[in-house]
C-alpha positions in Angstrom: 17.9 -16.0 29.6 20.6 -15.7 26.9 23.1 -12.6 27.0 23.3 -12.4 23.0 20.9 -12.8 20.2 20.8 -11.7 16.6 17.5 -10.0 17.2 15.5 -8.9 20.2 12.1 -8.0 19.9 10.6 -5.9 22.5 7.0 -6.4 23.1 4.5 -9.5 22.7 1.4 -8.4 21.2 0.3 -9.7 17.7 2.9 -7.4 15.9 5.8 -8.4 18.0 5.2 -12.2 17.6 4.0 -12.0 14.1 7.5 -10.8 13.4 9.4 -13.2 15.7 7.6 -15.8 13.8 8.1 -14.9 10.5 12.0 -13.9 11.0 12.2 -17.6 12.3 10.4 -18.7 8.9 13.0 -16.5 7.0 15.7 -18.7 8.6 16.8 -16.5 11.6 16.5 -18.5 14.5 19.1 -16.8 16.9 16.1 -14.4 18.2 14.5 -13.8 21.3 11.1 -11.8 22.2 11.0 -10.3 25.7 7.4 -9.3 27.0 6.6 -7.5 30.4 3.4 -9.5 30.9 1.9 -12.3 29.2 1.7 -12.4 25.4 -1.3 -10.4 24.2 -1.9 -8.4 27.5 -1.7 -5.2 26.2 -4.0 -4.1 23.5 -4.1 -7.4 21.2 -6.3 -9.3 23.8 -9.1 -7.0 23.6 -9.3 -6.1 19.8 -12.3 -7.2 18.0 -10.3 -9.1 15.6 -11.6 -7.9 12.2 -9.6 -9.0 8.9 -10.8 -7.2 6.1 -9.6 -7.3 2.5 -11.2 -3.8 1.5 -8.3 -1.1 1.2 -7.2 1.6 -1.1 -3.6 0.6 -1.0 -2.3 -2.1 -3.0 0.8 -2.7 -0.4 -1.7 -2.7 2.6 -3.9 -5.0 0.8 -0.9 -7.4 0.5 -0.6 -7.3 4.0 -4.3 -7.9 4.9 -4.6 -10.5 2.4 -1.5 -12.7 3.8 -3.2 -12.5 7.1 -6.2 -13.8 6.1 -4.9 -16.7 4.2 -2.2 -17.6 7.2 -4.7 -17.5 9.9 -7.0 -20.4 8.7 -3.9 -22.4 8.2 -2.0 -21.5 11.7 -3.3 -24.5 13.4 -2.2 -26.8 11.1 1.3 -25.1 10.6 1.7 -24.8 14.6 -0.4 -27.1 16.4 -2.1 -24.2 18.4 -5.9 -23.9 17.7 -7.3 -20.8 16.0 -11.0 -19.8 15.8 -11.0 -18.2 12.3 -14.4 -16.9 10.8 -14.2 -16.4 7.2 -17.5 -14.9 6.9 -16.8 -12.2 4.4 -17.7 -8.4 4.5 -19.7 -5.8 3.1 -18.7 -2.2 2.7 -21.5 0.2 2.3 -21.3 3.5 -0.1 -24.1 6.2 0.7 -22.4 8.9 -1.8 -21.6 9.0 -5.5 -17.9 9.6 -4.1 -17.8 6.4 -2.1 -19.1 4.4 -5.0 -16.2 5.8 -7.0 -13.8 4.7 -4.1 -15.4 1.2 -4.5 -14.8 1.0 -8.2 -11.0 1.9 -7.4 -10.7 -0.6 -4.7 -12.1 -3.1 -6.9 -9.3 -2.6 -9.4 -7.1 -3.1 -6.4 -8.8 -6.4 -5.7 -7.9 -7.6 -9.2 -4.3 -6.7 -8.7 -4.0 -8.4 -5.0 -6.0 -11.7 -6.2 -9.0 -11.7 -3.6 -12.6 -12.4 -4.6 -14.9 -9.4 -4.6 -17.6 -7.7 -6.2 -19.4 -4.5 -6.2 -23.3 -5.0 -5.6 -26.4 -3.0 -5.7 -28.7 -2.4 -2.6 -31.3 -5.0 -3.7 -28.5 -7.6 -3.7 -27.5 -6.9 -0.2 -30.3 -9.0 1.7 -29.1 -12.1 0.0 -26.1 -11.6 2.0 -27.3 -10.1 5.0 -31.0 -10.4 5.6 -30.9 -8.4 8.6 -29.4 -5.1 7.2 -31.6 -2.1 6.5 -30.5 -0.6 2.9 -31.8 2.9 3.3 -29.5 5.5 1.7 -27.3 2.8 0.1 -26.1 3.4 -3.3 -23.7 0.3 -3.5 -21.8 -2.3 -1.3 -18.4 -3.8 -2.0 -18.7 -7.5 -0.9 -15.6 -9.7 0.0 -15.8 -13.3 0.1 -12.7 -14.9 1.9 -11.9 -12.3 4.9 -13.7 -12.5 8.1 -12.6 -12.1 11.8 -10.6 -14.1 14.4 -9.8 -14.4 18.0 -6.7 -12.2 18.7 -5.1 -14.5 21.4 -5.3 -17.4 19.3 -3.4 -16.2 16.4 -0.8 -14.6 18.5 -0.4 -17.7 20.5 -0.3 -19.7 17.5 2.7 -17.8 15.9 4.4 -17.9 19.2 4.1 -21.7 19.2 5.5 -21.8 15.6 8.3 -19.5 16.5 9.5 -21.6 19.5 9.4 -24.7 17.3 11.7 -23.0 14.7 14.0 -21.9 17.5 13.3 -18.6 18.7 12.7 -17.9 22.4 10.5 -15.9 24.2 10.9 -14.5 27.8 7.7 -13.6 29.6 7.2 -11.5 32.8 10.6 -9.6 32.0 10.0 -5.7 31.6 12.5 -4.1 29.4 13.9 -0.9 31.2 16.2 0.6 28.9 18.0 0.4 25.4 21.5 1.7 24.5 23.8 1.8 21.5 27.1 0.1 22.1 30.4 1.4 20.7 30.6 -1.7 18.5 27.2 -1.0 16.9 25.1 -3.5 18.6 22.2 -2.6 21.0 22.2 -3.6 24.8 18.6 -4.5 25.8 18.5 -4.0 30.0 15.8 -6.1 31.4 14.8 -6.8 35.0 16.3 -10.1 34.7 19.6 -9.3 33.0 21.1 -7.8 29.9 20.9 -9.1 26.4 23.1 -7.7 23.5 21.8 -7.7 20.0 22.6 -6.8 16.4 19.1 -5.9 15.8 16.5 -4.5 18.1 12.7 -4.1 17.2 10.5 -1.7 19.1 7.3 -3.4 19.1 6.1 -2.2 22.7 2.5 -1.2 21.5 0.9 1.3 24.1 4.4 1.9 25.5 6.3 2.4 22.2 6.8 6.1 22.3 8.2 5.4 25.9 10.5 2.8 24.8 11.7 5.1 21.7 12.6 7.8 24.1 15.2 5.8 25.6 17.2 6.0 22.4 15.9 9.6 21.6 13.8 8.2 18.7 10.6 10.2 18.1 7.4 7.3 17.6 4.5 9.3 16.6 1.6 7.3 18.4 -1.4 8.1 20.3 -3.2 5.5 22.4 -7.1 6.0 21.4 -9.9 4.7 23.6 -12.2 2.4 21.4 -15.1 0.8 22.4 -17.4 -2.1 21.1 -20.6 -3.5 22.5 -21.4 -7.4 22.2 -25.2 -8.5 23.0 -26.9 -11.4 24.4 -27.6 -14.1 21.9 -30.7 -13.7 19.6 -32.7 -16.5 18.3 -32.7 -14.9 14.7 -28.7 -15.5 14.5 -28.9 -18.9 16.2 -31.3 -20.2 13.6 -29.1 -18.8 10.7 -27.3 -21.2 8.8 -24.4 -19.0 7.7 -22.7 -16.6 9.6 -23.5 -12.9 8.6 -20.7 -10.9 6.8 -19.0 -7.9 8.9 -20.6 -4.7 7.6 -18.8 -1.5 7.8 -21.0 1.4 7.4 -20.3 5.1 7.0 -23.8 6.0 8.0 -23.2 4.8 11.9 -19.5 5.0 11.3 -19.1 1.6 12.7 -18.4 -2.0 12.0 -21.7 -4.5 12.6 -21.0 -8.0 12.9 -22.3 -11.2 14.4 -20.4 -12.6 17.5 -21.3 -15.7 19.4 -25.0 -15.5 18.1 -25.2 -11.9 19.2 -24.4 -8.5 17.8 -21.2 -6.7 18.0 -21.0 -3.0 17.1 -17.9 -1.1 17.1 -18.3 2.6 16.5 -15.6 5.0 15.3 -17.1 8.2 16.7 -17.1 11.2 14.3 -16.8 13.5 17.4 -15.7 13.5 21.1 -12.9 10.7 20.7 -10.1 11.1 23.0 -6.7 9.6 23.8 -6.5 7.4 27.0 -4.6 8.4 30.3 -4.6 12.0 29.4 -2.1 11.1 26.9 0.3 9.7 29.3 1.8 6.1 28.7 0.0 3.6 31.1 1.2 2.2 34.2 4.0 -0.3 33.7 1.8 -3.1 35.6 -1.0 -2.3 33.2 -2.0 -5.5 31.9 -5.2 -7.1 30.5 -7.3 -4.4 31.9 -10.1 -2.4 30.4 -11.0 1.3 30.9 -14.1 2.6 32.3 -16.8 2.3 29.5 -18.3 5.7 28.1 -21.5 4.2 26.4 -23.2 7.4 27.0 -20.7 9.2 24.6 -21.1 7.0 21.9 -24.8 6.8 21.9 -25.6 8.8 18.7 -23.5 6.3 16.7 -25.1 3.3 18.3 -28.6 4.7 17.6 -27.6 4.9 14.0 -26.0 1.2 14.1 -29.5 0.2 15.3 -31.5 2.0 12.4 -28.9 0.1 10.0 -28.9 -3.1 11.8 -32.4 -3.5 13.8 -31.7 -6.6 15.6 -28.9 -4.7 17.7 -31.8 -3.0 19.4 -33.7 -6.1 20.2 -31.1 -8.0 22.5 -29.7 -7.1 26.0 -26.2 -5.9 26.0 -23.7 -8.7 27.3 -20.5 -6.8 27.4 -18.8 -3.5 26.7 -15.2 -3.6 25.7 -13.6 -0.4 26.4 -9.7 0.0 25.8 -6.7 1.5 24.2 -5.4 1.1 20.5 -2.6 2.8 19.1 -2.9 5.0 16.3 -0.6 7.0 14.1 -1.5 10.2 12.7 -2.1 8.6 9.2 -3.7 5.6 10.5 -0.9 3.3 9.1 1.6 1.3 11.3 5.1 2.0 11.6 7.3 -0.8 10.4 10.9 -0.1 9.2 14.4 1.3 10.2 14.1 4.3 12.8 15.9 7.4 11.7 19.5 7.4 13.2 21.9 4.4 14.1 21.5 1.2 12.1 19.3 -1.6 13.3 17.0 -0.1 15.4 13.5 -1.1 14.1 10.1 -0.2 14.3 7.3 -2.2 14.2 4.4 -0.7 16.2 1.6 1.6 15.9 -1.3 -0.8 14.3 -4.6 0.3 14.9 -5.9 -2.8 13.0 -3.2 -4.8 14.2 -5.0 -8.2 14.3 -5.5 -8.4 10.4 -2.0 -6.8 9.9 0.0 -8.5 12.4 0.9 -11.6 10.0 1.6 -9.7 6.9 3.3 -6.9 8.6 5.6 -9.5 10.3 6.2 -11.3 7.1 7.2 -8.2 5.0 9.6 -6.5 7.8 11.0 -9.8 8.2 11.8 -10.0 4.5 13.6 -6.6 5.0 15.4 -7.2 7.9 16.8 -10.6 6.4 17.2 -9.9 2.7 17.7 -6.2 2.7 14.2 -5.7 0.8 10.8 -6.8 1.0 8.8 -8.1 -2.0 6.3 -4.9 -1.6 6.9 -1.4 -1.4 7.4 -0.6 2.2 7.6 3.1 1.9 4.2 3.9 3.3 4.9 1.5 6.5 8.5 3.4 6.5 8.6 5.1 10.4 10.8 7.7 8.6 7.6 9.3 6.9 7.4 11.3 10.1 10.2 13.6 11.1 10.9 15.5 14.6 8.1 17.8 13.5 5.7 15.0 14.2 5.4 16.3 18.0 3.3 14.5 20.8 0.7 17.4 20.4 0.7 16.9 16.6 0.4 13.3 17.0 -2.6 13.5 19.5 -4.6 15.9 17.6 -4.1 14.4 14.0 -4.6 10.8 15.4 -7.8 11.9 16.9 -9.0 13.3 13.8 -7.9 10.2 11.7 -9.9 8.1 14.0 -13.0 10.3 13.5 -12.6 9.9 9.7 -12.2 6.1 10.0 -15.1 5.5 7.5 -15.0 9.0 5.8 -14.0 8.5 2.1 -11.1 10.6 1.7 -10.9 11.7 -2.1 -7.6 12.0 -4.0 -5.3 14.6 -2.6 -7.6 15.3 0.3 -5.8 15.7 3.6 -6.7 16.5 7.1 -6.8 20.2 8.1 -5.6 19.9 11.5 -1.8 19.5 12.5 -1.0 21.9 9.5 1.5 24.7 8.9 4.1 23.0 10.6 6.9 23.9 8.2 6.5 26.8 6.0 8.8 28.1 3.6 9.7 32.0 3.9 7.4 32.3 0.8 4.3 30.8 2.4 2.4 33.9 2.9 2.9 35.4 -0.4 1.8 32.3 -1.8 -0.9 32.3 0.1 -2.2 35.7 -0.9 -1.8 34.5 -4.4 -4.5 32.0 -3.7 -2.2 28.7 -3.0 -4.0 25.5 -2.1 -1.5 23.8 -0.1 -0.8 20.1 0.6 1.1 19.1 3.5 4.5 17.0 2.4 6.7 15.8 5.4 5.2 18.7 7.5 6.1 21.1 5.0 3.2 23.3 3.1 3.5 22.8 -0.7 1.4 24.5 -3.1 -0.8 22.3 -5.2 -2.3 25.0 -7.4 -3.5 28.7 -7.4 -7.4 29.5 -6.8 -8.5 32.7 -8.2 -11.9 32.1 -7.2 -11.5 31.9 -3.5 -13.8 28.7 -3.2 -10.9 26.3 -2.4 -10.5 22.5 -4.1 -13.8 20.6 -4.6 -12.0 17.2 -3.9 -13.2 14.3 -6.2 -12.0 11.1 -7.7 -13.0 12.6 -11.3 -11.4 15.8 -12.6 -12.6 18.8 -10.6 -12.6 22.5 -10.4 -9.0 22.6 -10.3 -8.3 21.4 -13.8 -8.7 24.7 -15.9 -6.6 26.6 -13.4 -3.8 23.8 -13.7 -4.1 24.0 -17.5 -3.4 27.6 -17.3 -0.5 27.1 -14.9 1.0 24.4 -17.2 0.5 26.4 -20.4 2.2 29.3 -19.0 5.1 27.4 -18.3 5.0 25.9 -22.2 4.4 29.1 -23.6 5.8 31.8 -21.3 7.4 31.6 -18.0 6.3 30.1 -14.6 7.6 30.3 -10.9 7.3 27.6 -8.4 8.3 27.3 -4.7 9.9 23.9 -4.2 11.8 24.8 -0.9 10.5 21.4 0.3 13.5 19.3 -1.4 15.5 17.6 1.0 19.0 19.0 0.8 22.4 17.7 2.1 25.9 19.0 1.9 28.6 16.2 1.6 32.1 17.6 2.3 35.6 16.2 2.5 38.4 15.0 1.1 36.7 11.8 0.2 33.3 13.4 -0.7 33.8 12.3 -4.6 35.0 8.9 -4.0 32.5 8.4 -1.4 29.6 9.6 -3.6 30.9 7.7 -6.7 31.3 4.3 -4.8 27.6 4.4 -3.6 25.8 5.9 -6.5 25.1 3.8 -9.7 25.7 7.1 -11.9 29.0 9.0 -12.6 29.5 11.8 -10.2 30.3 14.9 -11.7 34.2 15.4 -12.2 34.3 18.9 -12.7 33.2 21.7 -10.5 29.9 23.0 -11.6 29.0 19.6 -13.0 25.5 18.1 -12.0 24.2 14.4 -12.3 21.0 12.5 -11.5 22.1 9.3 -9.9 20.5 6.6 -7.7 21.4 4.8 -4.5 20.7 1.1 -5.1 20.7 -1.8 -2.4 23.0 -4.7 -2.3 20.2 -6.4 -4.1 20.5 -4.1 -7.1 17.0 -2.5 -6.7 16.4 1.4 -6.3 16.5 2.9 -3.0 16.8 6.6 -3.6 17.2 9.1 -6.5 19.2 12.1 -6.0 20.3 15.0 -7.9 24.2 15.9 -7.0 25.9 19.0 -7.9 29.6 19.5 -7.6 30.2 22.9 -6.0 34.0 22.4 -5.3 36.6 19.4 -5.3 35.5 18.6 -1.8 31.9 19.8 -1.7 28.6 18.5 -3.0 25.3 19.6 -2.8 22.9 16.7 -3.0 18.9 17.0 -3.5 16.1 14.5 -3.2 12.4 14.1 -2.7 10.8 16.1 0.3 9.5 13.0 2.0 12.8 11.2 1.7 14.5 13.7 4.0 15.2 11.5 7.0 15.3 8.4 4.8 18.2 9.6 2.4 20.1 11.2 5.2 20.3 7.6 6.7 20.9 6.2 3.2 24.0 8.4 3.0 25.1 8.2 6.6 24.7 4.5 6.7 27.2 4.0 3.7 29.9 5.9 5.2 33.2 3.5 6.0 35.3 3.8 9.0 38.0 6.2 8.0 36.4 8.4 5.2 36.9 11.6 5.6 33.3 12.9 4.8 30.7 14.8 6.5 26.8 14.7 5.6 24.8 17.6 6.7 21.2 18.1 6.6 20.5 21.8 5.1 17.1 21.4 4.0 15.6 24.3 6.2 18.5 26.6 5.3 17.5 27.1 1.6 14.7 27.9 -0.4 14.2 26.8 -3.8 12.6 28.6 -6.6 11.8 27.0 -10.1 12.0 29.4 -12.7 10.9 27.6 -16.2 9.6 28.2 -19.5 10.9 29.8 -22.9 11.3 33.3 -21.3 13.2 32.1 -18.2 16.3 33.4 -19.5 15.0 36.7 -20.2 13.4 37.1 -16.2 16.5 36.0 -14.5 18.8 38.1 -16.8 17.2 40.8 -15.5 17.9 40.1 -12.0 21.5 38.5 -12.1 24.9 39.6 -13.8 25.6 35.9 -14.3 26.1 35.3 -17.8 23.0 32.8 -18.7 24.1 32.0 -22.2 24.6 28.5 -23.4 28.0 28.9 -23.9 28.4 30.4 -20.5 26.0 28.2 -18.8 25.1 25.2 -20.1 22.2 22.8 -19.5 22.8 20.4 -16.6 25.4 22.8 -14.8 25.5 25.0 -11.7 27.2 28.1 -10.5 27.1 30.5 -7.4 26.0 34.1 -8.1 24.2 36.9 -7.2 20.5 37.2 -7.8 18.5 40.6 -6.7 21.5 41.6 -4.8 21.5 38.3 -2.8 25.0 36.8 -2.9 25.7 33.2 -2.7 22.9 32.0 -4.7 23.1 28.7 -6.3 21.9 28.5 -9.9 21.2 25.2 -11.3 20.3 24.6 -14.8 17.9 21.6 -14.6 14.3 21.1 -13.7 11.2 18.7 -13.7 9.2 20.0 -16.0 11.1 20.0 -19.4 11.8 23.8 -20.3 14.6 25.8 -20.2 15.0 27.0 -16.8 16.9 27.3 -13.3 16.4 26.2 -9.8 17.4 28.8 -7.8 18.7 28.0 -4.2 18.8 31.0 -2.1 19.0 31.3 2.0 15.9 30.7 3.3 15.3 34.6 4.6 16.4 35.7 1.4 13.7 33.8 -0.4 11.1 36.6 -0.6 13.2 39.5 -1.9 14.4 37.2 -4.9 10.8 36.1 -5.5 9.6 39.6 -5.6 12.4 40.7 -7.9 11.6 37.6 -10.1 8.0 38.4 -10.3 8.5 42.0 -11.2 10.9 41.2 -13.8 8.4 38.8 -15.1 5.3 40.8 -15.2 5.7 42.0 -18.7 6.5 38.8 -20.0 3.3 37.0 -18.4 5.0 35.2 -15.6 2.8 32.8 -13.8 2.9 30.9 -10.3 2.5 27.2 -10.8 2.1 24.3 -8.3 2.5 20.5 -8.2 -0.7 19.8 -10.3 0.9 21.6 -13.0 4.2 20.3 -12.4 2.9 16.6 -12.4 1.3 17.4 -15.9 4.3 18.7 -17.2 6.4 15.8 -16.0 4.1 13.1 -17.5 4.6 15.0 -20.9 8.4 14.6 -20.4 8.1 10.9 -19.1 10.0 11.8 -16.0 9.6 9.0 -13.6 8.5 9.6 -9.9 10.5 8.5 -6.8 8.0 6.5 -4.7 5.7 5.5 -8.0 7.8 4.5 -10.7 11.0 4.4 -8.6 10.7 2.0 -5.8 12.7 -0.8 -3.9 10.6 -3.3 -5.5 12.2 -2.3 -9.0 15.7 -2.3 -10.5 17.0 0.2 -12.8 16.3 -1.9 -16.0 13.0 -2.7 -15.0 12.1 1.0 -14.8 13.8 1.7 -18.3 16.6 3.7 -16.7 19.7 1.9 -17.9 21.0 4.9 -19.1 21.7 6.2 -15.3 23.6 3.2 -14.4 27.1 3.0 -15.2 28.4 -0.9 -15.2 31.5 0.1 -16.3 32.5 1.8 -12.9 34.6 0.2 -10.5 32.3 -1.6 -7.8 29.5 0.5 -6.5 26.7 -0.5 -4.3 24.6 -3.1 -6.0 26.9 -3.3 -9.1 27.2 -7.2 -8.9 23.5 -7.5 -8.4 22.9 -5.2 -11.3 24.9 -7.1 -13.7 23.1 -10.4 -12.6 19.6 -8.5 -12.9 20.6 -7.4 -16.6 21.5 -10.7 -17.6 18.5 -12.2 -15.9 16.2 -9.9 -17.6 13.3 -8.0 -16.3 10.4 -9.8 -14.7 8.3 -6.3 -15.6 9.1 -3.6 -17.7 7.8 0.3 -17.4 6.0 1.7 -20.3 4.8 5.1 -21.3 1.4 5.1 -22.4 -1.7 7.5 -23.6 -5.0 6.3 -22.2 -8.5 7.0 -23.6 -9.5 10.5 -22.5 -12.8 10.9 -20.2 -13.2 12.9 -17.2 -10.3 11.1 -14.9 -6.9 10.1 -15.3 -5.1 7.4 -13.7 -3.9 7.6 -10.1 -1.6 4.4 -10.0 -2.3 1.0 -9.2 -5.1 0.4 -11.9 -5.0 -2.7 -13.6 -3.7 -3.0 -17.2 -5.2 -5.9 -19.5 -4.2 -7.1 -22.8 -6.5 -9.5 -24.9 -8.6 -9.8 -21.4 -5.8 -10.9 -19.1 -4.2 -8.7 -16.4 -0.5 -8.0 -17.6 0.6 -5.0 -15.3 -0.4 -2.2 -13.5 -0.3 1.7 -13.5 1.9 3.7 -11.3 1.0 7.3 -12.0 -0.8 9.6 -14.5 -2.0 12.9 -15.4 -3.6 15.1 -18.0 -0.8 16.6 -20.2 -2.3 19.9 -21.2 0.1 21.0 -23.9 -0.6 17.7 -25.9 -4.1 17.3 -24.6 -3.8 13.8 -23.7 -4.1 11.7 -20.6 -1.2 10.1 -20.0 0.4 7.2 -17.7 3.1 4.9 -16.6 2.7 1.2 -16.3 4.7 -1.8 -15.5 3.7 -4.7 -17.7 4.7 -8.0 -19.2 8.4 -7.5 -20.8 6.9 -9.2 -23.8 4.5 -6.6 -24.5 6.7 -3.3 -24.6 6.5 -2.5 -28.1 5.4 0.8 -29.0 1.9 0.9 -30.3 1.0 -2.0 -28.1 -2.5 -1.8 -27.4 -3.9 -2.5 -23.5 -7.0 -1.7 -21.7 -6.9 0.2 -18.2 -9.4 -0.4 -15.6 -10.2 3.1 -14.3 -13.2 3.0 -11.7 -14.2 -0.4 -12.9 -14.6 0.5 -16.6 -11.9 -0.7 -19.0 -10.6 2.2 -21.4 -8.1 1.8 -24.4 -4.5 2.6 -24.0 -1.5 2.0 -26.1 2.5 2.6 -25.6 3.8 5.5 -26.8 7.5 6.9 -27.7 9.0 9.1 -24.7 8.7 11.8 -24.4 5.8 12.9 -26.0 6.8 16.4 -25.5 10.2 17.9 -26.9 11.7 14.2 -27.0 14.9 15.6 -28.2 15.3 18.1 -25.2 15.6 20.9 -27.5 13.9 23.3 -25.2 15.8 22.5 -22.3 18.9 23.3 -24.2 17.6 26.3 -25.6 
């Protein structure tokens, strides 16, 4: 075994091998994979091998689609036989909301470029003559997906990787991993040690154990999953064409043909559990199955028999009962781990056979080129913090498993594993009817429900609409108060703090104390990594804010860019401060009653900050900025003191009609101001010019990270361009990833949208062909498979000159 490699991948399942193959395809050949047993001997070998296209995430769809395009070609590419079954699929809908879901995914299919259609119950029989159609309202038919033998594709990609120069060491258990003083990683194995620049945790059912060696939290649970295969049936032997794979919310199972028999795999909606009492398997656990629990899944098997009666006619040939990894949100982990550089996660896949090829491709791009061609944010392991404990992970993973075929409506979330992180105002807001959402473990108010009924989640506008309108109009007409304590917050201090921030940011950093700037971190390729608000509190002290979901991500972005010898400290102070947003035409009147600080324009201009006293609380950071486009302040107060400041502000604002507002209203308000969102409009796929953010990049600055690439990108011109649109108003708004058409052709896609209550219009952002960005250009947007008129409008539709912000 070699003693040094550029990359060491730990684990020889489909995920690890898929990454190894694609790293080699990208040109990195000094790479190695270490597997304790044989390839696929963990959870890969016993997987059912489904490869669906149907998915509500555009980025995940691209992962799936790549796999279904690669696997049929693997034998030709690698010389290793692969049994690919391109039989297509049927996703059934039994409720009106599920039909809406199918219609939304139909738009995704158009963007991704796979063949699919929505068909009625009467059309199903021509594709699946043995399926009973009771209760079905519609089905989404895919044409070119199917299923594959897991061992075949894994061994084929392994053969391809070897041909390109990669090395695979089997029967060699990794026993430890340590970070070396030079920044490399040492991988300790039973057969010797190997040092590497990059280490990848692709250890499947053991990935949390492997992560623990380096103090990395890996939120996965090993779920017990079972499927049943029957003896052959004459009806299927006589069929000329293989039946499509069916996914049925009634039986909560996948149903398919397998070697002329029937295969049924239920995701039971109750009684599911983790394997081995939640503990990791034995190290000698290899190619084993668990004792079956067929009696426990009988209710779902009986429903599957109703849907697919042939299942009840045949004898059972085999029961596969084994562990599959599952994350709390059902999405695999792929990307850098939080902490020291070049430790990568690539694990936690519950649909890993379908995802192994595409997941490997896009992580390999990230590792080799510094970014992938798709937005990797939803796969990034840092979407979970240390709040995702083992108990949380197990509880939520079981629930997510139970809901595998449940149709989650927009904004709907699991109710388990909640209230992990709460601001000190949580109870006060709850008493006011706050409807909370979880964001990076935090509970954050979406809207305030006076009826006590809660939100009726839907793909269309729901019972929150009028309440949100009242909240938004209170901000526009009077004054509103919001708890945004969920902001990620960092202190950057030291003699070199200014030069450090100026070097890594695209915008100018405030040169005067009390100054404030919105700025972006770019990668070396000139694409957008992060958006931050930077406040200069003193010559050597900066207060940096970013999105709640980016807390660990942005801490790494800051820490990894420090150079040896720079006298700078970066401290995460997210939990130390609560943030109250006070905004609206009467905001100054309310705050003046609670502080002695002079809030006049002359003394306290827009985009500045001061430290003062509010409600007798000292050391409050007052920042004159907000995300809603009105006169107002962010009030950053020590977390324990926030309730007193809140009570004082509410009391002072009562005569002026103060009203609490949440993130739904904030989205409406920011859409009216055409403010971009990190993670929607601003992603690592996009550069500043494409995002129409050129005013925030200072190319005249001395070399900042990404400057050279940005100059080239500006000269090249945008591939796509962000535009701001008014959309025909009906009963729903753009959610993002809806196709945009011009003269019958797809020319772009939406990124986000919402209803602007103060202007009475449905608004959206979209990336489109740069030739079609003139104000007034007309488009059609496909929303729930219907094309609606849209046209580009000038930014911003509300207060375009920012007169209200500066009032």
